[in-house]
LUMDRENZA-27296 format. One line per 2 residues: number of its first residue (from 1); their letters; for each residue x, z, y of N, C-alpha, C, O. Coordinates in Angstrom, 2 decimals, always signed. Layout:
residues N
NUM> a> X Z Y X Z Y X Z Y X Z Y; ...
END
This chain:
residues 189
1> ms> +78.07 +61.19 +98.75 +79.12 +62.03 +98.20 +79.58 +63.07 +99.23 +79.73 +64.24 +98.88; +79.79 +62.66 +100.46 +80.26 +63.61 +101.47 +79.20 +64.67 +101.75 +79.53 +65.82 +102.07
3> qs> +77.91 +64.30 +101.64 +76.85 +65.26 +101.83 +76.91 +66.34 +100.75 +76.70 +67.52 +101.04; +77.19 +65.95 +99.52 +77.30 +66.90 +98.41 +78.47 +67.86 +98.65 +78.34 +69.06 +98.41
5> ig> +79.59 +67.34 +99.11 +80.75 +68.18 +99.40 +80.42 +69.13 +100.54 +80.81 +70.30 +100.49; +79.72 +68.66 +101.56 +79.31 +69.51 +102.68 +78.43 +70.65 +102.23 +78.58 +71.78 +102.70
7> rt> +77.51 +70.38 +101.33 +76.63 +71.43 +100.81 +77.42 +72.46 +100.00 +77.17 +73.66 +100.12; +78.37 +71.99 +99.19 +79.18 +72.90 +98.40 +79.99 +73.80 +99.31 +80.08 +75.01 +99.09
9> sn> +80.60 +73.22 +100.34 +81.38 +73.97 +101.30 +80.49 +74.99 +102.02 +80.88 +76.14 +102.20; +79.30 +74.55 +102.43 +78.36 +75.42 +103.12 +77.94 +76.58 +102.21 +77.86 +77.72 +102.65
11> tk> +77.67 +76.28 +100.94 +77.30 +77.32 +99.98 +78.44 +78.32 +99.81 +78.20 +79.52 +99.73; +79.67 +77.82 +99.73 +80.82 +78.71 +99.62 +80.94 +79.61 +100.84 +81.25 +80.79 +100.71
13> qq> +80.68 +79.07 +102.03 +80.74 +79.87 +103.25 +79.64 +80.93 +103.24 +79.87 +82.07 +103.67; +78.45 +80.56 +102.77 +77.36 +81.51 +102.70 +77.69 +82.65 +101.73 +77.45 +83.82 +102.04
15> ir> +78.23 +82.31 +100.57 +78.60 +83.32 +99.58 +79.71 +84.21 +100.15 +79.70 +85.43 +99.95; +80.66 +83.61 +100.85 +81.74 +84.37 +101.47 +81.18 +85.38 +102.48 +81.63 +86.53 +102.53
17> lv> +80.22 +84.96 +103.29 +79.62 +85.86 +104.28 +78.86 +87.00 +103.58 +78.94 +88.15 +104.01; +78.14 +86.69 +102.52 +77.43 +87.73 +101.76 +78.44 +88.72 +101.17 +78.19 +89.92 +101.16
19> lv> +79.57 +88.21 +100.69 +80.62 +89.10 +100.16 +81.20 +89.99 +101.26 +81.51 +91.16 +101.01; +81.34 +89.46 +102.46 +81.83 +90.26 +103.58 +80.83 +91.39 +103.88 +81.24 +92.53 +104.10
21> if> +79.54 +91.08 +103.88 +78.51 +92.10 +104.10 +78.60 +93.16 +103.01 +78.56 +94.36 +103.29; +78.72 +92.71 +101.76 +78.82 +93.63 +100.63 +80.03 +94.56 +100.78 +79.90 +95.77 +100.61
23> vl> +81.18 +94.00 +101.10 +82.42 +94.79 +101.23 +82.30 +95.77 +102.41 +82.71 +96.93 +102.29; +81.75 +95.33 +103.52 +81.61 +96.19 +104.70 +80.70 +97.38 +104.39 +81.08 +98.53 +104.65
25> it> +79.51 +97.13 +103.85 +78.57 +98.21 +103.54 +79.17 +99.14 +102.48 +79.01 +100.36 +102.55; +79.85 +98.56 +101.49 +80.45 +99.36 +100.42 +81.58 +100.23 +100.96 +81.70 +101.39 +100.58
27> ai> +82.41 +99.69 +101.83 +83.51 +100.46 +102.41 +82.96 +101.64 +103.23 +83.48 +102.75 +103.13; +81.93 +101.39 +104.01 +81.32 +102.47 +104.79 +80.71 +103.52 +103.85 +80.82 +104.72 +104.10
29> el> +80.07 +103.05 +102.78 +79.50 +103.98 +101.80 +80.59 +104.85 +101.17 +80.40 +106.05 +101.01; +81.71 +104.25 +100.81 +82.81 +105.03 +100.20 +83.37 +106.07 +101.17 +83.61 +107.22 +100.79
31> in> +83.57 +105.67 +102.42 +84.05 +106.61 +103.43 +83.05 +107.75 +103.60 +83.42 +108.92 +103.64; +81.78 +107.39 +103.69 +80.73 +108.39 +103.87 +80.65 +109.32 +102.66 +80.48 +110.53 +102.82
33> ll> +80.75 +108.77 +101.48 +80.71 +109.56 +100.24 +81.88 +110.53 +100.18 +81.71 +111.71 +99.88; +83.08 +110.02 +100.46 +84.29 +110.84 +100.35 +84.39 +111.90 +101.45 +85.16 +112.86 +101.31
35> tg> +83.64 +111.75 +102.51 +83.65 +112.74 +103.60 +82.42 +113.64 +103.57 +82.11 +114.31 +104.55; +81.71 +113.65 +102.44 +80.54 +114.51 +102.32 +79.37 +114.06 +103.18 +78.59 +114.89 +103.66
37> ri> +79.26 +112.76 +103.38 +78.16 +112.15 +104.17 +78.21 +112.56 +105.64 +77.18 +112.69 +106.30; +79.41 +112.76 +106.13 +79.59 +113.21 +107.52 +79.08 +112.17 +108.53 +78.69 +112.52 +109.64
39> ln> +79.08 +110.90 +108.14 +78.66 +109.85 +109.07 +77.14 +109.82 +109.27 +76.67 +109.20 +110.23; +76.39 +110.46 +108.40 +74.93 +110.35 +108.47 +74.33 +110.94 +109.74 +73.18 +110.63 +110.08
41> hl> +75.08 +111.78 +110.44 +74.57 +112.30 +111.71 +74.47 +111.18 +112.77 +73.89 +111.39 +113.84; +75.04 +110.01 +112.46 +74.98 +108.87 +113.37 +73.72 +108.03 +113.15 +73.60 +106.94 +113.71
43> gn> +72.80 +108.52 +112.35 +71.56 +107.79 +112.08 +70.62 +107.80 +113.27 +70.90 +108.41 +114.30; +69.51 +107.12 +113.11 +68.47 +106.99 +114.14 +67.61 +108.26 +114.12 +66.91 +108.53 +113.15
45> ip> +67.67 +109.02 +115.21 +66.89 +110.25 +115.33 +65.86 +110.03 +116.44 +66.21 +109.99 +117.62; +64.59 +109.89 +116.05 +63.55 +109.55 +117.03 +63.47 +110.50 +118.22 +63.53 +111.72 +118.08
47> ry> +63.32 +109.89 +119.38 +63.12 +110.56 +120.66 +64.21 +111.56 +121.02 +63.98 +112.49 +121.80; +65.38 +111.38 +120.47 +66.56 +112.20 +120.77 +67.61 +111.22 +121.30 +68.07 +110.35 +120.57
49> vp> +67.97 +111.36 +122.58 +68.81 +110.36 +123.24 +70.09 +110.04 +122.47 +70.39 +108.86 +122.29; +70.87 +111.04 +121.99 +72.05 +110.68 +121.19 +71.69 +109.93 +119.90 +72.53 +109.23 +119.34
51> gl> +70.46 +110.07 +119.44 +70.00 +109.36 +118.24 +69.82 +107.87 +118.45 +69.63 +107.12 +117.50; +69.87 +107.44 +119.71 +69.76 +106.00 +120.00 +70.88 +105.19 +119.34 +70.68 +104.03 +118.98
53> rg> +72.05 +105.79 +119.18 +73.17 +105.07 +118.54 +72.82 +104.69 +117.11 +73.37 +103.73 +116.57; +71.91 +105.43 +116.51 +71.47 +105.15 +115.15 +70.69 +103.85 +115.01 +70.53 +103.34 +113.91
55> ii> +70.21 +103.32 +116.13 +69.54 +102.02 +116.07 +70.49 +100.98 +115.49 +70.09 +100.17 +114.66; +71.75 +101.02 +115.94 +72.76 +100.07 +115.46 +73.50 +100.60 +114.23 +73.76 +99.84 +113.30
57> lg> +73.84 +101.88 +114.22 +74.68 +102.43 +113.15 +73.90 +102.82 +111.89 +74.44 +102.75 +110.78; +72.66 +103.23 +112.05 +71.86 +103.71 +110.92 +71.76 +102.76 +109.73 +71.84 +103.22 +108.59
59> pf> +71.59 +101.44 +109.96 +71.47 +100.54 +108.81 +72.72 +100.46 +107.93 +72.65 +99.98 +106.80; +73.87 +100.93 +108.42 +75.11 +100.89 +107.65 +75.32 +102.14 +106.80 +76.24 +102.18 +105.99
61> lh> +74.46 +103.14 +106.97 +74.65 +104.44 +106.33 +73.60 +104.66 +105.25 +72.49 +104.15 +105.34; +73.96 +105.43 +104.23 +73.03 +105.73 +103.14 +73.14 +107.20 +102.76 +74.20 +107.80 +102.90
63> gs> +72.04 +107.76 +102.28 +71.98 +109.18 +101.97 +72.54 +109.56 +100.62 +72.86 +110.73 +100.38; +72.67 +108.59 +99.72 +73.17 +108.87 +98.37 +73.62 +107.56 +97.73 +73.36 +106.48 +98.26
65> lq> +74.29 +107.68 +96.60 +74.68 +106.46 +95.87 +73.44 +105.70 +95.40 +73.43 +104.47 +95.42; +72.41 +106.42 +94.98 +71.17 +105.76 +94.55 +70.58 +104.97 +95.72 +70.12 +103.84 +95.54
67> hy> +70.59 +105.56 +96.91 +70.08 +104.89 +98.11 +70.89 +103.63 +98.38 +70.33 +102.56 +98.65; +72.21 +103.76 +98.31 +73.10 +102.61 +98.52 +72.80 +101.50 +97.51 +72.62 +100.34 +97.90
69> fs> +72.74 +101.85 +96.21 +72.52 +100.83 +95.18 +71.14 +100.19 +95.29 +70.98 +99.01 +94.97; +70.14 +100.95 +95.73 +68.81 +100.35 +95.86 +68.73 +99.38 +97.04 +67.83 +98.55 +97.10
71> ni> +69.67 +99.49 +97.98 +69.67 +98.61 +99.15 +70.64 +97.43 +99.03 +70.32 +96.33 +99.49; +71.79 +97.62 +98.42 +72.85 +96.61 +98.50 +72.46 +95.30 +97.80 +72.78 +94.22 +98.31
73> ip> +71.80 +95.37 +96.67 +71.47 +94.15 +95.94 +70.43 +93.31 +96.68 +70.66 +92.13 +96.91; +69.27 +93.90 +97.08 +68.33 +93.08 +97.84 +68.89 +92.62 +99.19 +68.56 +91.53 +99.66
75> lc> +69.75 +93.44 +99.81 +70.36 +93.02 +101.07 +71.19 +91.76 +100.87 +71.11 +90.82 +101.67; +71.99 +91.72 +99.82 +72.84 +90.55 +99.55 +71.99 +89.33 +99.16 +72.25 +88.23 +99.64
77> if> +70.99 +89.52 +98.32 +70.12 +88.40 +97.92 +69.38 +87.84 +99.12 +69.38 +86.62 +99.33; +68.76 +88.71 +99.91 +68.00 +88.25 +101.07 +68.92 +87.63 +102.12 +68.53 +86.68 +102.80
79> sf> +70.13 +88.16 +102.27 +71.08 +87.58 +103.23 +71.40 +86.14 +102.82 +71.41 +85.24 +103.66; +71.67 +85.93 +101.54 +71.96 +84.57 +101.07 +70.77 +83.65 +101.30 +70.94 +82.52 +101.77
81> ll> +69.58 +84.11 +100.98 +68.38 +83.27 +101.17 +68.14 +82.99 +102.65 +67.76 +81.88 +103.02; +68.37 +83.98 +103.48 +68.19 +83.78 +104.92 +69.22 +82.81 +105.48 +68.95 +82.09 +106.44
83> lq> +70.39 +82.78 +104.90 +71.43 +81.84 +105.34 +71.03 +80.38 +105.09 +71.65 +79.47 +105.62; +69.99 +80.16 +104.28 +69.50 +78.80 +104.07 +68.85 +78.25 +105.34 +68.64 +77.05 +105.47
85> yg> +68.55 +79.14 +106.28 +68.02 +78.74 +107.59 +69.14 +78.47 +108.58 +68.89 +78.02 +109.70; +70.37 +78.73 +108.18 +71.53 +78.51 +109.04 +72.12 +79.82 +109.53 +71.44 +80.84 +109.63
87> lk> +73.40 +79.77 +109.84 +74.13 +80.96 +110.30 +73.58 +81.47 +111.62 +73.44 +82.68 +111.82; +73.26 +80.55 +112.53 +72.75 +80.96 +113.84 +71.44 +81.74 +113.68 +71.25 +82.78 +114.30
89> rf> +70.53 +81.24 +112.85 +69.26 +81.93 +112.63 +69.50 +83.27 +111.94 +68.85 +84.27 +112.28; +70.42 +83.31 +110.99 +70.75 +84.56 +110.30 +71.20 +85.61 +111.30 +70.72 +86.75 +111.28
91> mq> +72.12 +85.25 +112.17 +72.65 +86.19 +113.16 +71.56 +86.61 +114.14 +71.41 +87.79 +114.45; +70.81 +85.64 +114.63 +69.74 +85.89 +115.58 +68.70 +86.85 +114.98 +68.30 +87.82 +115.62
93> lt> +68.28 +86.56 +113.77 +67.25 +87.37 +113.13 +67.77 +88.76 +112.78 +67.05 +89.75 +112.92; +69.01 +88.85 +112.33 +69.57 +90.16 +112.00 +69.61 +91.05 +113.24 +69.22 +92.21 +113.19
95> fw> +70.09 +90.50 +114.34 +70.13 +91.26 +115.60 +68.72 +91.69 +116.00 +68.50 +92.84 +116.36; +67.78 +90.77 +115.94 +66.39 +91.03 +116.29 +65.81 +92.16 +115.44 +65.21 +93.10 +115.96
97> iv> +65.99 +92.07 +114.12 +65.42 +93.06 +113.21 +66.05 +94.43 +113.43 +65.34 +95.44 +113.49; +67.37 +94.48 +113.54 +68.05 +95.77 +113.76 +67.55 +96.41 +115.06 +67.23 +97.59 +115.08
99> li> +67.49 +95.64 +116.11 +67.11 +96.16 +117.43 +65.64 +96.57 +117.46 +65.33 +97.70 +117.85; +64.73 +95.69 +117.08 +63.29 +95.98 +117.16 +62.91 +97.10 +116.20 +62.19 +98.03 +116.58
101> tg> +63.39 +97.02 +114.96 +63.08 +98.08 +113.98 +63.60 +99.42 +114.47 +62.88 +100.42 +114.46; +64.86 +99.43 +114.91 +65.46 +100.68 +115.38 +64.74 +101.28 +116.58 +64.51 +102.49 +116.63
103> ll> +64.37 +100.43 +117.54 +63.66 +100.94 +118.72 +62.29 +101.49 +118.34 +61.90 +102.55 +118.83; +61.56 +100.78 +117.47 +60.23 +101.26 +117.07 +60.32 +102.56 +116.27 +59.49 +103.45 +116.44
105> vw> +61.32 +102.67 +115.41 +61.51 +103.92 +114.67 +61.88 +105.04 +115.66 +61.36 +106.15 +115.54; +62.75 +104.75 +116.62 +63.14 +105.76 +117.59 +61.94 +106.23 +118.42 +61.82 +107.41 +118.74
107> lf> +61.06 +105.31 +118.75 +59.89 +105.65 +119.55 +58.79 +106.34 +118.75 +58.16 +107.29 +119.23; +58.54 +105.87 +117.51 +57.35 +106.31 +116.78 +57.62 +106.99 +115.44 +56.68 +107.46 +114.80
109> gr> +58.87 +107.05 +115.01 +59.18 +107.63 +113.70 +59.04 +109.15 +113.66 +59.00 +109.81 +114.70; +58.97 +109.66 +112.45 +58.95 +111.12 +112.24 +60.25 +111.71 +112.74 +61.28 +111.03 +112.74
111> pa> +60.24 +112.97 +113.16 +61.50 +113.61 +113.54 +62.35 +113.85 +112.29 +62.14 +114.81 +111.55; +63.30 +112.98 +112.08 +64.21 +113.03 +110.93 +65.37 +112.10 +111.27 +65.33 +111.39 +112.28
113> th> +66.39 +112.10 +110.44 +67.48 +111.15 +110.62 +67.19 +109.95 +109.72 +67.21 +110.07 +108.50; +66.93 +108.81 +110.34 +66.58 +107.59 +109.61 +67.85 +106.77 +109.40 +68.49 +106.34 +110.36
115> ig> +68.21 +106.56 +108.14 +69.40 +105.79 +107.79 +69.07 +104.82 +106.66 +68.07 +104.97 +105.97; +69.93 +103.84 +106.49 +69.80 +102.89 +105.39 +69.47 +101.49 +105.86 +68.95 +101.29 +106.95
117> as> +69.79 +100.55 +105.00 +69.58 +99.13 +105.31 +68.18 +98.65 +104.98 +67.88 +97.46 +105.13; +67.30 +99.55 +104.54 +65.98 +99.09 +104.10 +65.14 +98.49 +105.22 +64.33 +97.60 +104.96
119> gv> +65.31 +98.95 +106.46 +64.59 +98.32 +107.58 +64.99 +96.86 +107.73 +64.15 +96.00 +107.98; +66.28 +96.59 +107.57 +66.77 +95.21 +107.63 +66.24 +94.42 +106.44 +65.83 +93.26 +106.58
121> iy> +66.26 +95.03 +105.26 +65.76 +94.37 +104.05 +64.29 +94.00 +104.21 +63.89 +92.88 +103.89; +63.49 +94.92 +104.70 +62.07 +94.64 +104.90 +61.87 +93.57 +105.98 +60.94 +92.77 +105.90
123> gy> +62.73 +93.56 +106.99 +62.67 +92.51 +108.01 +62.97 +91.15 +107.41 +62.26 +90.17 +107.67; +64.02 +91.08 +106.61 +64.35 +89.83 +105.93 +63.22 +89.41 +105.02 +62.86 +88.23 +104.96
125> fg> +62.64 +90.37 +104.30 +61.53 +90.10 +103.39 +60.36 +89.49 +104.17 +59.82 +88.46 +103.76; +59.96 +90.12 +105.27 +58.86 +89.59 +106.08 +59.13 +88.19 +106.57 +58.26 +87.32 +106.52
127> yl> +60.35 +87.98 +107.05 +60.71 +86.66 +107.55 +60.69 +85.62 +106.43 +60.09 +84.55 +106.58; +61.33 +85.94 +105.32 +61.44 +84.98 +104.22 +60.08 +84.62 +103.63 +59.88 +83.47 +103.22
129> vl> +59.16 +85.56 +103.56 +57.84 +85.27 +103.00 +57.05 +84.34 +103.91 +56.35 +83.45 +103.43; +57.14 +84.54 +105.22 +56.32 +83.77 +106.15 +57.00 +82.49 +106.67 +56.34 +81.46 +106.82
131> ag> +58.28 +82.56 +106.94 +58.97 +81.46 +107.64 +58.96 +80.14 +106.87 +58.84 +79.08 +107.48; +59.08 +80.20 +105.56 +59.09 +78.95 +104.78 +57.81 +78.16 +104.96 +57.84 +76.94 +105.09
133> fl> +56.69 +78.87 +104.97 +55.40 +78.20 +105.14 +55.24 +77.66 +106.56 +54.69 +76.58 +106.76; +55.73 +78.42 +107.54 +55.63 +77.97 +108.93 +56.55 +76.79 +109.20 +56.26 +75.95 +110.06
135> sg> +57.66 +76.71 +108.47 +58.62 +75.62 +108.71 +58.11 +74.29 +108.19 +58.46 +73.24 +108.73; +57.29 +74.32 +107.16 +56.80 +73.08 +106.55 +57.84 +72.37 +105.71 +57.59 +71.26 +105.24
137> kf> +59.01 +72.98 +105.49 +60.07 +72.36 +104.69 +59.94 +72.83 +103.24 +59.81 +74.02 +102.98; +59.97 +71.89 +102.33 +59.72 +72.18 +100.92 +60.67 +73.26 +100.38 +60.22 +74.23 +99.78
139> kl> +61.97 +73.08 +100.60 +62.96 +74.05 +100.09 +62.67 +75.46 +100.60 +62.76 +76.42 +99.84; +62.32 +75.57 +101.87 +62.07 +76.89 +102.47 +60.74 +77.47 +101.99 +60.60 +78.68 +101.87
141> mi> +59.77 +76.59 +101.72 +58.50 +77.08 +101.16 +58.71 +77.63 +99.75 +58.10 +78.63 +99.38; +59.58 +76.98 +98.97 +59.90 +77.47 +97.62 +60.54 +78.85 +97.71 +60.22 +79.74 +96.92
143> is> +61.45 +79.03 +98.68 +62.07 +80.34 +98.87 +61.00 +81.38 +99.19 +61.03 +82.48 +98.64; +60.05 +81.04 +100.07 +58.97 +81.97 +100.42 +58.16 +82.36 +99.19 +57.84 +83.54 +99.00
145> il> +57.83 +81.39 +98.38 +57.04 +81.66 +97.16 +57.82 +82.56 +96.20 +57.26 +83.52 +95.66; +59.10 +82.25 +96.00 +59.91 +83.04 +95.07 +60.11 +84.47 +95.57 +60.03 +85.42 +94.78
147> va> +60.36 +84.63 +96.85 +60.54 +85.97 +97.42 +59.24 +86.76 +97.28 +59.26 +87.93 +96.90; +58.11 +86.14 +97.60 +56.82 +86.82 +97.48 +56.54 +87.20 +96.03 +56.03 +88.28 +95.76
149> ff> +56.88 +86.30 +95.10 +56.61 +86.56 +93.69 +57.49 +87.68 +93.14 +57.00 +88.62 +92.52; +58.80 +87.58 +93.38 +59.73 +88.53 +92.79 +59.83 +89.86 +93.55 +60.14 +90.89 +92.95
151> yg> +59.57 +89.85 +94.85 +59.74 +91.05 +95.66 +58.45 +91.50 +96.34 +58.49 +92.38 +97.21; +57.32 +90.92 +95.96 +56.05 +91.26 +96.60 +55.71 +92.74 +96.55 +55.01 +93.24 +97.43
153> gl> +56.18 +93.43 +95.53 +55.93 +94.87 +95.41 +56.52 +95.68 +96.55 +56.13 +96.83 +96.76; +57.46 +95.10 +97.28 +58.04 +95.81 +98.43 +56.98 +96.19 +99.45 +57.12 +97.18 +100.17
155> il> +55.92 +95.42 +99.50 +54.90 +95.66 +100.52 +54.35 +97.08 +100.43 +53.92 +97.64 +101.44; +54.36 +97.67 +99.24 +53.88 +99.04 +99.09 +54.78 +100.05 +99.79 +54.35 +101.16 +100.11
157> gv> +56.03 +99.66 +100.04 +56.98 +100.55 +100.70 +56.71 +100.77 +102.17 +57.36 +101.62 +102.79; +55.76 +100.03 +102.77 +55.43 +100.24 +104.18 +54.45 +101.40 +104.34 +54.09 +101.76 +105.46
159> lp> +54.03 +101.97 +103.22 +53.12 +103.12 +103.26 +53.89 +104.41 +103.02 +54.88 +104.41 +102.29; +53.45 +105.51 +103.63 +54.12 +106.78 +103.37 +54.07 +107.11 +101.87 +53.02 +107.04 +101.24
161> sa> +55.23 +107.46 +101.32 +55.26 +107.75 +99.88 +56.01 +109.04 +99.60 +55.41 +110.02 +99.16; +57.29 +109.06 +99.84 +58.11 +110.24 +99.56 +58.63 +110.81 +100.88 +58.85 +110.07 +101.84
163> pf> +58.83 +112.13 +100.94 +59.23 +112.74 +102.20 +60.59 +112.28 +102.72 +60.83 +112.33 +103.93; +61.48 +111.84 +101.84 +62.81 +111.45 +102.29 +62.99 +109.93 +102.36 +64.11 +109.44 +102.39
165> vs> +61.88 +109.19 +102.39 +61.93 +107.73 +102.51 +61.40 +107.35 +103.88 +60.30 +107.75 +104.26; +62.18 +106.59 +104.63 +61.76 +106.17 +105.96 +60.82 +104.97 +105.85 +61.21 +103.83 +106.06
167> we> +59.56 +105.28 +105.52 +58.57 +104.21 +105.45 +58.39 +103.56 +106.82 +57.97 +102.41 +106.92; +58.71 +104.31 +107.89 +58.62 +103.75 +109.23 +59.60 +102.58 +109.39 +59.27 +101.56 +109.98
169> sh> +60.82 +102.75 +108.86 +61.80 +101.65 +108.91 +61.29 +100.46 +108.12 +61.46 +99.31 +108.54; +60.68 +100.72 +106.98 +60.13 +99.63 +106.16 +59.03 +98.90 +106.93 +59.05 +97.67 +107.03
171> lf> +58.09 +99.66 +107.48 +56.96 +99.06 +108.19 +57.42 +98.28 +109.41 +57.05 +97.11 +109.59; +58.24 +98.90 +110.26 +58.67 +98.24 +111.49 +59.62 +97.08 +111.20 +59.63 +96.09 +111.93
173> gf> +60.43 +97.21 +110.15 +61.28 +96.10 +109.75 +60.44 +94.90 +109.31 +60.70 +93.77 +109.71; +59.44 +95.16 +108.48 +58.55 +94.10 +108.01 +57.85 +93.41 +109.18 +57.77 +92.18 +109.23
175> ia> +57.35 +94.20 +110.12 +56.68 +93.64 +111.31 +57.67 +92.80 +112.12 +57.33 +91.71 +112.58; +58.89 +93.31 +112.31 +59.91 +92.56 +113.07 +60.24 +91.24 +112.38 +60.43 +90.22 +113.04
177> gl> +60.31 +91.25 +111.04 +60.57 +90.01 +110.29 +59.45 +89.00 +110.44 +59.71 +87.81 +110.63; +58.20 +89.46 +110.36 +57.05 +88.57 +110.55 +57.04 +87.99 +111.96 +56.79 +86.80 +112.16
179> ag> +57.33 +88.86 +112.95 +57.37 +88.39 +114.34 +58.50 +87.37 +114.53 +58.33 +86.38 +115.24; +59.64 +87.60 +113.89 +60.74 +86.64 +113.97 +60.35 +85.30 +113.37 +60.72 +84.25 +113.89
181> ak> +59.61 +85.33 +112.28 +59.14 +84.07 +111.67 +58.21 +83.34 +112.63 +58.30 +82.12 +112.79; +57.31 +84.08 +113.26 +56.38 +83.44 +114.21 +57.14 +82.86 +115.41 +56.78 +81.81 +115.93
183> lw> +58.19 +83.55 +115.83 +58.95 +83.08 +116.98 +59.83 +81.87 +116.69 +59.92 +80.95 +117.51; +60.49 +81.86 +115.50 +61.55 +80.90 +115.29 +61.35 +79.91 +114.15 +62.09 +78.93 +114.06
185> ak> +60.40 +80.13 +113.27 +60.21 +79.20 +112.16 +59.22 +78.10 +112.60 +58.01 +78.28 +112.55; +59.76 +77.02 +113.03 +58.94 +75.91 +113.55 +58.70 +74.86 +112.48 +59.56 +74.63 +111.63
187> ps> +57.54 +74.23 +112.51 +57.31 +73.13 +111.57 +58.32 +72.00 +111.81 +58.72 +71.72 +112.94; +58.70 +71.36 +110.71 +59.63 +70.23 +110.86 +58.89 +69.07 +111.51 +57.70 +68.88 +111.27
189> p> +59.59 +68.28 +112.33 +58.94 +67.18 +113.05 +58.47 +66.08 +112.11 +57.90 +65.08 +112.56
END
């Protein structure tokens, strides 16, 4: 009985954290929208030293409402699924993905302002698809299968497609997520 209550409490905490992420990204989007997207100059601008701040700030910014809406739902879903690995892993992996993706985009991306949470989303996607199988835990393997089945089409986003889409963030985020799975998803004893 106490185990069931612990799981319910843990699930409530996970949902609460996802709601905090949703509110934070939405508040930044509203401020950015109401100021004519003035914050977007804080994005990741490759090989431009002031653009380094965009490594951390860029994932919080979006170029349009459509961009925001296309990111917020998968970000919240993947955040909740990633929280099944624990809060510590969620925080560790988020920091890893933001940092590695941002640095790789800054080093190798096209000269443009790269913004949006899609690099983080692709990182979470890469981690979630691979980590469940590496963990050997049934629940986590089911998550990997479901993510691959329902979101497998994301893999096409790592290829250049549209001029205003940062496929570099998608590619490097996906690679960072796979690397995170290799580093931290250990088989159960």
